[in-house]
SEKELUM-422823 format. One record per residue (C-alpha): residue number from 0; residue in one letter; y, z, x. Coordinates in nm, 3 decimals, padded with zeros to 5 digits, m for minus. Layout:
<pts>
[pt NUM,'A',[Y,Z,X]]
...
</pts>
This chain:
<pts>
[pt 0,'M',[m01.999,m02.864,04.481]]
[pt 1,'K',[m02.220,m03.067,04.248]]
[pt 2,'T',[m02.422,m02.758,04.166]]
[pt 3,'N',[m02.112,m02.563,04.075]]
[pt 4,'I',[m01.989,m02.836,03.841]]
[pt 5,'S',[m02.329,m02.851,03.674]]
[pt 6,'A',[m02.331,m02.475,03.624]]
[pt 7,'G',[m01.981,m02.489,03.483]]
[pt 8,'N',[m02.075,m02.766,03.246]]
[pt 9,'K',[m02.373,m02.570,03.121]]
[pt 10,'T',[m02.149,m02.272,03.049]]
[pt 11,'L',[m01.897,m02.491,02.866]]
[pt 12,'S',[m02.173,m02.659,02.666]]
[pt 13,'A',[m02.318,m02.325,02.561]]
[pt 14,'L',[m01.974,m02.208,02.442]]
[pt 15,'L',[m01.918,m02.526,02.243]]
[pt 16,'V',[m02.258,m02.504,02.079]]
[pt 17,'S',[m02.206,m02.138,01.982]]
[pt 18,'A',[m01.869,m02.233,01.832]]
[pt 19,'G',[m02.026,m02.510,01.625]]
[pt 20,'I',[m01.835,m02.786,01.807]]
[pt 21,'L',[m02.124,m02.936,02.007]]
[pt 22,'F',[m02.461,m02.988,01.839]]
[pt 23,'A',[m02.658,m03.194,02.097]]
[pt 24,'P',[m02.672,m03.237,02.476]]
[pt 25,'A',[m02.362,m03.433,02.569]]
[pt 26,'M',[m02.384,m03.430,02.952]]
[pt 27,'T',[m02.643,m03.594,03.175]]
[pt 28,'G',[m02.884,m03.352,03.337]]
[pt 29,'L',[m02.831,m03.066,03.089]]
[pt 30,'A',[m03.122,m02.911,02.905]]
[pt 31,'P',[m03.101,m02.918,02.522]]
[pt 32,'V',[m02.945,m02.606,02.366]]
[pt 33,'H',[m03.119,m02.513,02.044]]
[pt 34,'A',[m02.912,m02.389,01.750]]
[pt 35,'A',[m02.951,m02.029,01.638]]
[pt 36,'P',[m03.179,m01.978,01.335]]
[pt 37,'A',[m02.994,m02.018,01.006]]
[pt 38,'T',[m03.100,m01.673,00.887]]
[pt 39,'G',[m02.957,m01.480,01.181]]
[pt 40,'A',[m02.609,m01.397,01.311]]
[pt 41,'V',[m02.460,m01.538,01.628]]
[pt 42,'A',[m02.467,m01.273,01.900]]
[pt 43,'G',[m02.148,m01.065,01.895]]
[pt 44,'L',[m02.035,m01.178,01.548]]
[pt 45,'P',[m02.091,m00.983,01.225]]
[pt 46,'D',[m02.327,m01.099,00.953]]
[pt 47,'F',[m02.184,m01.028,00.607]]
[pt 48,'A',[m02.466,m01.185,00.404]]
[pt 49,'D',[m02.673,m00.876,00.321]]
[pt 50,'M',[m02.368,m00.667,00.241]]
[pt 51,'V',[m02.212,m00.932,00.018]]
[pt 52,'E',[m02.541,m00.985,m00.166]]
[pt 53,'K',[m02.551,m00.613,m00.239]]
[pt 54,'V',[m02.191,m00.555,m00.352]]
[pt 55,'G',[m02.111,m00.894,m00.509]]
[pt 56,'P',[m02.249,m00.822,m00.859]]
[pt 57,'A',[m01.996,m00.538,m00.907]]
[pt 58,'V',[m01.697,m00.769,m00.850]]
[pt 59,'V',[m01.572,m00.926,m01.173]]
[pt 60,'N',[m01.353,m01.213,m01.286]]
[pt 61,'I',[m01.064,m01.118,m01.513]]
[pt 62,'R',[m00.891,m01.366,m01.739]]
[pt 63,'T',[m00.604,m01.283,m01.968]]
[pt 64,'T',[m00.478,m01.459,m02.278]]
[pt 65,'E',[m00.178,m01.439,m02.506]]
[pt 66,'R',[m00.133,m01.531,m02.870]]
[pt 67,'Q',[00.114,m01.809,m02.945]]
[pt 68,'R',[00.244,m01.888,m03.289]]
[pt 69,'M',[00.178,m02.241,m03.410]]
[pt 70,'R',[00.408,m02.431,m03.642]]
[pt 71,'P',[00.227,m02.510,m03.967]]
[pt 72,'P',[00.142,m02.879,m04.036]]
[pt 73,'G',[00.435,m03.066,m04.186]]
[pt 74,'A',[00.693,m02.804,m04.084]]
[pt 75,'E',[00.905,m03.067,m03.912]]
[pt 76,'D',[00.914,m03.278,m04.233]]
[pt 77,'E',[01.010,m02.974,m04.439]]
[pt 78,'E',[01.299,m02.893,m04.206]]
[pt 79,'M',[01.426,m03.251,m04.216]]
[pt 80,'Q',[01.409,m03.252,m04.597]]
[pt 81,'E',[01.616,m02.932,m04.603]]
[pt 82,'F',[01.870,m03.092,m04.369]]
[pt 83,'F',[01.914,m03.394,m04.599]]
[pt 84,'R',[01.936,m03.176,m04.910]]
[pt 85,'R',[02.215,m02.961,m04.766]]
[pt 86,'F',[02.430,m03.224,m04.603]]
[pt 87,'F',[02.363,m03.540,m04.804]]
[pt 88,'G',[02.275,m03.399,m05.145]]
[pt 89,'G',[01.948,m03.581,m05.164]]
[pt 90,'Q',[01.596,m03.604,m05.037]]
[pt 91,'M',[01.469,m03.829,m04.761]]
[pt 92,'P',[01.160,m04.011,m04.883]]
[pt 93,'T',[00.866,m03.964,m04.651]]
[pt 94,'P',[00.510,m04.081,m04.702]]
[pt 95,'R',[00.249,m03.809,m04.724]]
[pt 96,'R',[00.023,m03.795,m04.423]]
[pt 97,'E',[m00.349,m03.816,m04.469]]
[pt 98,'G',[m00.486,m03.470,m04.529]]
[pt 99,'Q',[m00.139,m03.315,m04.576]]
[pt 100,'Q',[m00.118,m03.052,m04.847]]
[pt 101,'P',[00.101,m03.128,m05.151]]
[pt 102,'R',[00.443,m02.962,m05.176]]
[pt 103,'G',[00.313,m02.724,m05.439]]
[pt 104,'N',[00.119,m02.539,m05.168]]
[pt 105,'R',[00.431,m02.495,m04.950]]
[pt 106,'Q',[00.408,m02.116,m04.943]]
[pt 107,'Q',[00.049,m02.122,m04.827]]
[pt 108,'Q',[00.129,m02.403,m04.585]]
[pt 109,'Q',[00.404,m02.204,m04.407]]
[pt 110,'I',[00.191,m01.901,m04.325]]
[pt 111,'P',[00.230,m01.862,m03.946]]
[pt 112,'Q',[m00.077,m01.952,m03.748]]
[pt 113,'E',[m00.168,m01.828,m03.402]]
[pt 114,'R',[m00.375,m01.961,m03.119]]
[pt 115,'E',[m00.505,m01.789,m02.810]]
[pt 116,'V',[m00.406,m01.954,m02.480]]
[pt 117,'Q',[m00.505,m01.859,m02.128]]
[pt 118,'R',[m00.235,m01.669,m01.943]]
[pt 119,'G',[m00.382,m01.601,m01.598]]
[pt 120,'V',[m00.685,m01.511,m01.390]]
[pt 121,'G',[m00.753,m01.235,m01.142]]
[pt 122,'S',[m01.024,m01.013,m01.005]]
[pt 123,'G',[m01.147,m00.657,m01.039]]
[pt 124,'F',[m01.444,m00.436,m00.964]]
[pt 125,'I',[m01.657,m00.186,m01.153]]
[pt 126,'I',[m01.618,00.177,m01.049]]
[pt 127,'S',[m01.860,00.339,m01.294]]
[pt 128,'A',[m02.186,00.231,m01.458]]
[pt 129,'D',[m02.042,00.293,m01.806]]
[pt 130,'G',[m01.776,00.023,m01.769]]
[pt 131,'Y',[m01.458,00.141,m01.596]]
[pt 132,'V',[m01.295,m00.144,m01.403]]
[pt 133,'L',[m01.017,m00.128,m01.145]]
[pt 134,'T',[m00.766,m00.410,m01.094]]
[pt 135,'N',[m00.395,m00.475,m01.033]]
[pt 136,'A',[m00.133,m00.392,m01.292]]
[pt 137,'H',[00.027,m00.735,m01.250]]
[pt 138,'V',[m00.304,m00.905,m01.338]]
[pt 139,'V',[m00.300,m00.765,m01.693]]
[pt 140,'A',[00.076,m00.726,m01.746]]
[pt 141,'G',[00.193,m00.891,m02.070]]
[pt 142,'A',[m00.157,m00.994,m02.180]]
[pt 143,'D',[m00.262,m00.977,m02.544]]
[pt 144,'E',[m00.632,m00.994,m02.462]]
[pt 145,'V',[m00.826,m00.925,m02.141]]
[pt 146,'Y',[m01.175,m01.057,m02.072]]
[pt 147,'V',[m01.406,m00.942,m01.793]]
[pt 148,'T',[m01.686,m01.172,m01.671]]
[pt 149,'L',[m01.972,m01.052,m01.451]]
[pt 150,'T',[m02.160,m01.261,m01.198]]
[pt 151,'D',[m02.452,m01.290,m01.440]]
[pt 152,'K',[m02.209,m01.465,m01.684]]
[pt 153,'R',[m02.193,m01.176,m01.929]]
[pt 154,'E',[m01.841,m01.156,m02.074]]
[pt 155,'F',[m01.678,m00.845,m02.221]]
[pt 156,'K',[m01.352,m00.794,m02.406]]
[pt 157,'A',[m01.173,m00.521,m02.211]]
[pt 158,'K',[m00.935,m00.248,m02.317]]
[pt 159,'V',[m00.645,m00.166,m02.085]]
[pt 160,'L',[m00.652,00.214,m02.059]]
[pt 161,'G',[m00.333,00.221,m01.853]]
[pt 162,'S',[m00.139,00.045,m01.581]]
[pt 163,'D',[00.118,00.160,m01.329]]
[pt 164,'A',[00.366,m00.095,m01.196]]
[pt 165,'G',[00.485,00.139,m00.918]]
[pt 166,'T',[00.147,00.127,m00.745]]
[pt 167,'D',[00.021,m00.196,m00.907]]
[pt 168,'V',[m00.298,m00.027,m01.032]]
[pt 169,'A',[m00.461,m00.072,m01.373]]
[pt 170,'V',[m00.777,00.067,m01.531]]
[pt 171,'L',[m00.982,m00.131,m01.784]]
[pt 172,'K',[m01.278,m00.026,m01.997]]
[pt 173,'I',[m01.561,m00.252,m02.111]]
[pt 174,'D',[m01.851,m00.156,m02.338]]
[pt 175,'G',[m02.147,m00.167,m02.103]]
[pt 176,'S',[m02.410,00.055,m01.950]]
[pt 177,'R',[m02.608,00.060,m01.627]]
[pt 178,'L',[m02.357,m00.181,m01.477]]
[pt 179,'P',[m02.346,m00.253,m01.101]]
[pt 180,'V',[m02.100,m00.023,m00.924]]
[pt 181,'L',[m01.915,m00.033,m00.592]]
[pt 182,'T',[m01.906,00.266,m00.358]]
[pt 183,'M',[m01.563,00.402,m00.272]]
[pt 184,'G',[m01.483,00.444,00.099]]
[pt 185,'D',[m01.224,00.655,00.281]]
[pt 186,'S',[m00.907,00.454,00.346]]
[pt 187,'N',[m00.780,00.731,00.575]]
[pt 188,'R',[m01.056,00.651,00.825]]
[pt 189,'I',[m00.994,00.280,00.861]]
[pt 190,'R',[m00.920,00.143,01.208]]
[pt 191,'V',[m00.704,m00.148,01.312]]
[pt 192,'G',[m00.931,m00.429,01.427]]
[pt 193,'E',[m01.236,m00.346,01.214]]
[pt 194,'W',[m01.397,m00.621,01.008]]
[pt 195,'V',[m01.333,m00.635,00.635]]
[pt 196,'V',[m01.428,m00.865,00.349]]
[pt 197,'A',[m01.245,m00.965,00.032]]
[pt 198,'I',[m01.433,m01.079,m00.277]]
[pt 199,'G',[m01.261,m01.226,m00.580]]
[pt 200,'S',[m01.176,m01.533,m00.785]]
[pt 201,'P',[m00.914,m01.735,m00.594]]
[pt 202,'F',[m00.803,m02.029,m00.809]]
[pt 203,'N',[m01.066,m01.910,m01.060]]
[pt 204,'L',[m01.352,m01.974,m00.812]]
[pt 205,'E',[m01.561,m01.672,m00.904]]
[pt 206,'N',[m01.719,m01.445,m00.642]]
[pt 207,'S',[m01.560,m01.615,m00.341]]
[pt 208,'V',[m01.591,m01.427,m00.011]]
[pt 209,'T',[m01.341,m01.426,00.277]]
[pt 210,'A',[m01.348,m01.216,00.592]]
[pt 211,'G',[m01.108,m01.092,00.856]]
[pt 212,'I',[m00.987,m00.778,01.030]]
[pt 213,'I',[m00.748,m00.497,00.951]]
[pt 214,'S',[m00.419,m00.591,01.111]]
[pt 215,'A',[m00.222,m00.271,01.052]]
[pt 216,'K',[m00.228,00.053,00.856]]
[pt 217,'S',[00.045,00.214,00.646]]
[pt 218,'R',[00.269,m00.089,00.611]]
[pt 219,'D',[00.583,00.027,00.433]]
[pt 220,'T',[00.581,m00.251,00.172]]
[pt 221,'G',[00.471,m00.060,m00.138]]
[pt 222,'E',[00.706,00.137,m00.360]]
[pt 223,'Y',[00.494,00.451,m00.367]]
[pt 224,'L',[00.206,00.359,m00.139]]
[pt 225,'P',[00.175,00.251,00.226]]
[pt 226,'L',[m00.037,m00.064,00.220]]
[pt 227,'I',[m00.322,m00.192,00.438]]
[pt 228,'Q',[m00.245,m00.520,00.616]]
[pt 229,'S',[m00.527,m00.761,00.698]]
[pt 230,'D',[m00.571,m01.128,00.784]]
[pt 231,'V',[m00.832,m01.181,00.513]]
[pt 232,'A',[m00.753,m01.496,00.314]]
[pt 233,'V',[m00.609,m01.392,m00.024]]
[pt 234,'N',[m00.488,m01.647,m00.279]]
[pt 235,'P',[m00.388,m01.651,m00.648]]
[pt 236,'G',[m00.683,m01.507,m00.840]]
[pt 237,'N',[m00.786,m01.265,m00.560]]
[pt 238,'S',[m00.544,m01.003,m00.694]]
[pt 239,'G',[m00.726,m00.691,m00.808]]
[pt 240,'G',[m01.041,m00.763,m00.609]]
[pt 241,'P',[m01.186,m00.521,m00.352]]
[pt 242,'L',[m01.129,m00.507,00.022]]
[pt 243,'I',[m01.465,m00.392,00.163]]
[pt 244,'N',[m01.571,m00.255,00.502]]
[pt 245,'M',[m01.891,m00.338,00.686]]
[pt 246,'R',[m02.071,m00.048,00.516]]
[pt 247,'G',[m02.012,m00.210,00.178]]
[pt 248,'E',[m01.750,00.049,00.075]]
[pt 249,'V',[m01.424,m00.031,m00.100]]
[pt 250,'I',[m01.125,00.067,00.114]]
[pt 251,'G',[m00.853,m00.114,m00.080]]
[pt 252,'I',[m00.746,m00.334,m00.372]]
[pt 253,'N',[m00.608,m00.673,m00.271]]
[pt 254,'S',[m00.259,m00.690,m00.411]]
[pt 255,'Q',[00.000,m00.893,m00.218]]
[pt 256,'I',[00.054,m01.162,00.043]]
[pt 257,'A',[00.346,m01.226,00.277]]
[pt 258,'T',[00.445,m01.590,00.242]]
[pt 259,'L',[00.742,m01.825,00.253]]
[pt 260,'S',[00.563,m02.107,00.072]]
[pt 261,'G',[00.365,m01.922,m00.196]]
[pt 262,'A',[00.039,m01.999,m00.016]]
[pt 263,'Y',[m00.168,m01.774,00.210]]
[pt 264,'N',[m00.010,m01.747,00.556]]
[pt 265,'G',[m00.245,m01.506,00.732]]
[pt 266,'I',[m00.097,m01.178,00.609]]
[pt 267,'S',[m00.230,m00.996,00.304]]
[pt 268,'F',[m00.190,m00.641,00.176]]
[pt 269,'A',[m00.423,m00.405,m00.005]]
[pt 270,'I',[m00.365,m00.076,m00.188]]
[pt 271,'P',[m00.552,00.209,m00.012]]
[pt 272,'I',[m00.843,00.306,m00.234]]
[pt 273,'D',[m00.782,00.681,m00.197]]
[pt 274,'E',[m00.436,00.644,m00.352]]
[pt 275,'A',[m00.559,00.392,m00.608]]
[pt 276,'M',[m00.831,00.630,m00.732]]
[pt 277,'R',[m00.579,00.914,m00.761]]
[pt 278,'V',[m00.365,00.690,m00.982]]
[pt 279,'A',[m00.671,00.568,m01.172]]
[pt 280,'D',[m00.771,00.926,m01.258]]
[pt 281,'Q',[m00.433,00.983,m01.425]]
[pt 282,'L',[m00.450,00.652,m01.609]]
[pt 283,'K',[m00.797,00.734,m01.745]]
[pt 284,'K',[m00.681,01.073,m01.870]]
[pt 285,'S',[m00.338,00.996,m02.015]]
[pt 286,'G',[m00.273,00.624,m01.979]]
[pt 287,'K',[00.027,00.684,m01.754]]
[pt 288,'V',[00.123,00.829,m01.415]]
[pt 289,'T',[00.346,01.134,m01.393]]
[pt 290,'R',[00.565,01.158,m01.083]]
[pt 291,'G',[00.798,01.414,m00.938]]
[pt 292,'R',[01.165,01.381,m00.846]]
[pt 293,'I',[01.429,01.598,m00.680]]
[pt 294,'G',[01.743,01.393,m00.745]]
[pt 295,'V',[01.856,01.258,m00.409]]
[pt 296,'Q',[01.942,00.919,m00.266]]
[pt 297,'I',[01.817,00.875,00.089]]
[pt 298,'G',[01.829,00.636,00.383]]
[pt 299,'E',[01.682,00.586,00.728]]
[pt 300,'V',[01.789,00.788,01.032]]
[pt 301,'T',[01.909,00.565,01.316]]
[pt 302,'R',[01.862,00.647,01.683]]
[pt 303,'D',[02.237,00.688,01.733]]
[pt 304,'V',[02.260,00.935,01.445]]
[pt 305,'A',[01.957,01.129,01.571]]
[pt 306,'E',[02.099,01.159,01.923]]
[pt 307,'S',[02.441,01.266,01.798]]
[pt 308,'L',[02.293,01.533,01.569]]
[pt 309,'G',[02.058,01.671,01.834]]
[pt 310,'L',[01.734,01.543,01.683]]
[pt 311,'K',[01.460,01.458,01.932]]
[pt 312,'D',[01.349,01.145,01.748]]
[pt 313,'A',[01.495,00.900,01.497]]
[pt 314,'R',[01.285,01.018,01.206]]
[pt 315,'G',[01.335,01.184,00.870]]
[pt 316,'A',[01.534,01.092,00.560]]
[pt 317,'E',[01.913,01.103,00.558]]
[pt 318,'V',[02.048,01.241,00.230]]
[pt 319,'S',[02.332,01.018,00.112]]
[pt 320,'M',[02.372,01.152,m00.241]]
[pt 321,'V',[02.266,01.465,m00.429]]
[pt 322,'E',[02.253,01.437,m00.807]]
[pt 323,'E',[02.473,01.704,m00.959]]
[pt 324,'G',[02.264,01.957,m01.150]]
[pt 325,'G',[01.936,01.810,m01.021]]
[pt 326,'P',[01.659,01.999,m00.839]]
[pt 327,'A',[01.796,01.920,m00.491]]
[pt 328,'F',[02.147,02.024,m00.596]]
[pt 329,'K',[02.016,02.358,m00.723]]
[pt 330,'A',[01.817,02.404,m00.402]]
[pt 331,'G',[02.131,02.361,m00.192]]
[pt 332,'L',[02.075,02.016,m00.037]]
[pt 333,'R',[02.394,01.845,00.075]]
[pt 334,'P',[02.488,01.488,00.166]]
[pt 335,'G',[02.434,01.452,00.538]]
[pt 336,'D',[02.125,01.673,00.552]]
[pt 337,'I',[01.831,01.516,00.734]]
[pt 338,'V',[01.504,01.596,00.557]]
[pt 339,'T',[01.238,01.642,00.825]]
[pt 340,'K',[00.955,01.802,00.623]]
[pt 341,'F',[00.837,01.835,00.264]]
[pt 342,'N',[00.595,02.119,00.201]]
[pt 343,'G',[00.517,02.128,00.572]]
[pt 344,'K',[00.439,01.754,00.597]]
[pt 345,'D',[00.645,01.558,00.847]]
[pt 346,'I',[00.882,01.290,00.719]]
[pt 347,'E',[00.875,00.997,00.960]]
[pt 348,'R',[01.055,00.746,00.736]]
[pt 349,'S',[01.263,00.788,00.423]]
[pt 350,'S',[00.983,00.629,00.218]]
[pt 351,'D',[00.755,00.920,00.316]]
[pt 352,'L',[00.979,01.163,00.125]]
[pt 353,'R',[00.984,00.939,m00.181]]
[pt 354,'R',[00.605,00.919,m00.187]]
[pt 355,'L',[00.543,01.287,m00.119]]
[pt 356,'V',[00.784,01.395,m00.391]]
[pt 357,'G',[00.649,01.130,m00.630]]
[pt 358,'N',[00.294,01.254,m00.577]]
[pt 359,'T',[00.394,01.614,m00.652]]
[pt 360,'A',[00.334,01.741,m01.005]]
[pt 361,'P',[00.648,01.831,m01.202]]
[pt 362,'N',[00.742,02.202,m01.207]]
[pt 363,'T',[00.578,02.253,m00.867]]
[pt 364,'R',[00.771,02.475,m00.624]]
[pt 365,'A',[00.802,02.316,m00.282]]
[pt 366,'T',[00.983,02.373,00.046]]
[pt 367,'I',[01.216,02.115,00.196]]
[pt 368,'T',[01.305,02.145,00.565]]
[pt 369,'V',[01.639,01.989,00.658]]
[pt 370,'W',[01.825,01.945,00.985]]
[pt 371,'R',[02.178,02.074,00.928]]
[pt 372,'Q',[02.447,02.128,01.189]]
[pt 373,'G',[02.206,02.151,01.477]]
[pt 374,'K',[01.933,02.367,01.327]]
[pt 375,'A',[01.639,02.350,01.084]]
[pt 376,'V',[01.688,02.508,00.740]]
[pt 377,'D',[01.415,02.567,00.478]]
[pt 378,'L',[01.518,02.524,00.114]]
[pt 379,'P',[01.300,02.605,m00.189]]
[pt 380,'V',[01.304,02.339,m00.462]]
[pt 381,'T',[01.136,02.301,m00.801]]
[pt 382,'V',[01.023,01.941,m00.853]]
[pt 383,'A',[01.121,01.779,m01.183]]
[pt 384,'E',[00.956,01.489,m01.367]]
[pt 385,'L',[01.069,01.137,m01.281]]
[pt 386,'E',[01.219,00.962,m01.580]]
[pt 387,'S',[01.439,00.701,m01.414]]
[pt 388,'D',[01.478,00.579,m01.059]]
[pt 389,'Q',[01.838,00.482,m01.115]]
[pt 390,'P',[02.091,00.717,m00.955]]
[pt 391,'R',[02.386,00.833,m01.157]]
[pt 392,'G',[02.701,00.630,m01.126]]
[pt 393,'A',[02.966,00.733,m00.878]]
[pt 394,'R',[03.263,00.926,m01.005]]
[pt 395,'G',[03.601,00.759,m01.000]]
[pt 396,'E',[03.813,00.812,m00.694]]
[pt 397,'G',[04.132,01.009,m00.701]]
[pt 398,'S',[04.486,00.907,m00.623]]
[pt 399,'K',[04.565,00.754,m00.285]]
[pt 400,'P',[04.744,00.988,m00.047]]
[pt 401,'S',[04.966,00.864,00.230]]
[pt 402,'G',[04.886,00.946,00.591]]
[pt 403,'E',[05.130,01.043,00.859]]
[pt 404,'G',[05.121,01.023,01.235]]
[pt 405,'A',[04.929,00.800,01.474]]
[pt 406,'A',[04.561,00.721,01.441]]
[pt 407,'N',[04.326,00.935,01.652]]
[pt 408,'A',[04.069,00.812,01.906]]
[pt 409,'L',[03.840,00.699,01.621]]
[pt 410,'G',[04.117,00.493,01.464]]
[pt 411,'L',[04.159,00.733,01.171]]
[pt 412,'K',[04.456,00.884,00.994]]
[pt 413,'V',[04.350,01.165,00.763]]
[pt 414,'T',[04.503,01.412,00.518]]
[pt 415,'D',[04.382,01.741,00.376]]
[pt 416,'L',[04.198,01.753,00.045]]
[pt 417,'S',[04.369,01.934,m00.238]]
[pt 418,'A',[04.198,02.226,m00.410]]
[pt 419,'A',[04.144,02.008,m00.720]]
[pt 420,'E',[03.985,01.732,m00.511]]
[pt 421,'K',[03.752,01.979,m00.338]]
[pt 422,'K',[03.648,02.117,m00.676]]
[pt 423,'E',[03.585,01.769,m00.815]]
[pt 424,'L',[03.378,01.670,m00.512]]
[pt 425,'G',[03.196,02.004,m00.496]]
[pt 426,'V',[03.287,02.061,m00.129]]
[pt 427,'Q',[03.454,02.342,00.061]]
[pt 428,'G',[03.614,02.132,00.333]]
[pt 429,'G',[03.665,01.775,00.447]]
[pt 430,'V',[03.951,01.531,00.488]]
[pt 431,'K',[04.057,01.214,00.310]]
[pt 432,'V',[04.110,00.891,00.500]]
[pt 433,'A',[04.467,00.765,00.474]]
[pt 434,'A',[04.412,00.470,00.709]]
[pt 435,'A',[04.122,00.330,00.909]]
[pt 436,'E',[04.177,00.094,01.199]]
[pt 437,'G',[04.017,00.017,01.533]]
[pt 438,'V',[03.659,00.141,01.565]]
[pt 439,'A',[03.669,00.320,01.228]]
[pt 440,'G',[03.784,00.009,01.044]]
[pt 441,'G',[03.522,m00.199,01.225]]
[pt 442,'A',[03.251,00.044,01.118]]
[pt 443,'G',[03.343,00.002,00.751]]
[pt 444,'I',[03.540,00.323,00.684]]
[pt 445,'Q',[03.799,00.265,00.413]]
[pt 446,'E',[04.108,00.431,00.276]]
[pt 447,'D',[04.022,00.719,00.037]]
[pt 448,'D',[03.682,00.780,00.196]]
[pt 449,'V',[03.613,01.150,00.249]]
[pt 450,'L',[03.491,01.274,00.588]]
[pt 451,'L',[03.270,01.583,00.574]]
[pt 452,'Q',[03.113,01.623,00.917]]
[pt 453,'L',[03.167,01.511,01.278]]
[pt 454,'N',[02.845,01.527,01.481]]
[pt 455,'N',[02.709,01.874,01.396]]
[pt 456,'S',[03.046,02.030,01.306]]
[pt 457,'P',[03.164,02.058,00.944]]
[pt 458,'I',[03.518,01.930,00.892]]
[pt 459,'I',[03.756,02.192,00.755]]
[pt 460,'D',[04.094,02.017,00.749]]
[pt 461,'A',[04.294,01.742,00.918]]
[pt 462,'K',[04.419,01.957,01.205]]
[pt 463,'Q',[04.070,02.077,01.297]]
[pt 464,'F',[03.925,01.724,01.261]]
[pt 465,'N',[04.181,01.571,01.497]]
[pt 466,'A',[04.117,01.851,01.746]]
[pt 467,'L',[03.743,01.777,01.738]]
[pt 468,'V',[03.809,01.404,01.787]]
[pt 469,'S',[04.030,01.472,02.088]]
[pt 470,'K',[03.738,01.644,02.261]]
[pt 471,'L',[03.489,01.359,02.211]]
[pt 472,'D',[03.340,01.193,02.517]]
[pt 473,'P',[03.442,00.822,02.511]]
[pt 474,'K',[03.114,00.738,02.686]]
[pt 475,'R',[02.902,00.878,02.401]]
[pt 476,'N',[02.867,00.776,02.037]]
[pt 477,'A',[02.979,01.011,01.764]]
[pt 478,'V',[02.862,01.020,01.404]]
[pt 479,'V',[03.082,01.090,01.104]]
[pt 480,'L',[02.948,01.182,00.761]]
[pt 481,'V',[03.142,00.959,00.522]]
[pt 482,'R',[03.144,01.010,00.147]]
[pt 483,'R',[03.248,00.735,m00.091]]
[pt 484,'G',[03.226,00.821,m00.457]]
[pt 485,'N',[02.893,00.999,m00.503]]
[pt 486,'L',[02.729,00.851,m00.193]]
[pt 487,'A',[02.745,00.978,00.164]]
[pt 488,'R',[02.608,00.838,00.488]]
[pt 489,'F',[02.645,00.880,00.863]]
[pt 490,'L',[02.836,00.612,01.053]]
[pt 491,'T',[02.824,00.577,01.431]]
[pt 492,'L',[03.156,00.542,01.614]]
[pt 493,'R',[03.246,00.513,01.983]]
[pt 494,'P',[03.577,00.692,02.058]]
[pt 495,'A',[03.845,00.478,02.220]]
[pt 496,'P',[03.926,00.583,02.579]]
[pt 497,'A',[04.251,00.766,02.635]]
[pt 498,'P',[04.533,00.531,02.744]]
[pt 499,'A',[04.604,00.530,03.116]]
[pt 500,'P',[04.927,00.705,03.219]]
[pt 501,'K',[05.219,00.471,03.282]]
</pts>
């Protein structure tokens, strides 16, 4: 028993020493455990020293300034004198301050003066030996002047060649040659759990190094880019710095943190370097990023909607609005279509469609695959150039019809659409809601909403719609395509069971 305890204590002591908690023999009868040499790595843990020493010189500190106008000396006195002259008809006597210019030089004295004040600090890294620097767009946004400082204390005034708020990428240019450069990696090959390092200037502490692992890939937190999540410590000033793998290659640009307090909470996000370089190439050439658009508003596909429409999985992008006259409208897309592919690439989430279309050059012909009424349909579309992300406003609703008869099993009373209403809405069928109660009212359906589809069946008129509802299984959910103004979306409803016979 004594031997076992001794062996256990030795094991515990060795663990504590390796963790840096125990530095000397603390138990009677144990042999001293010598610390590992300072120049080597603890067995099983990575050593970042050589890699950081190699790549560190290519990481730069970025500080931005803005010009503020200064009030000329004596301006306050001049304004007070003007006040007294206007309202009291006289002049307030004031002694001249030492060094103050006489009133005869008033015009020269009131020439606006400017001073340069620091606006913010961030990080960046050099991507070419002739002085191209990559950073975040938010690091340089609103700056009048941008300065780049290298680890050898050389400072350059930088020119912002272009920045893109949608991806938070900016490209700077400094006048230098034979500058240290970082090697770009492949962000498509990263693996969850692999070690990574961030280098930057948190709180203006230049060339600070933090390490961690990749926590997740393709986090849907970016507007046009899926971001890399890691637990590397990132703080104010780290923005724009590189996220580097163990081979010393850049795999991302540190950009965001998830926090409730404003401080680092263990979750940080980086822009994948493959996407960042694609954006950077456009910024270097034209100073802006050109994106494609097709003119739709989209949403996520829920599991209930997928099951009711016959889709195997809850994936794709549900079309809720098609801009009249836009590329999707001309291609034949309709509200209620589920986009499952764009140019042969699967759409898992609605954000995938936005990014794929945005990354497509304007005037490119593409193929959109949609799930419509139980089958896949391919539609050719010509991508237009994105000018505004704001959808067009909804058209005004028509007059309110009155419904007759009892509500159906979904709690709906409906009426037929007039020919004029169909023409205004651009539809061939559908019904208008006269009243919504029960399950329909609870789901948010309102009077004057237009119903276009029930499960995979298009709605033709009120009689056909009520007949379809009467055949619904009360044990299964149904989905109704509801249009309100210019927007349409699927709502899930559970039919009420038929009343028991008396």
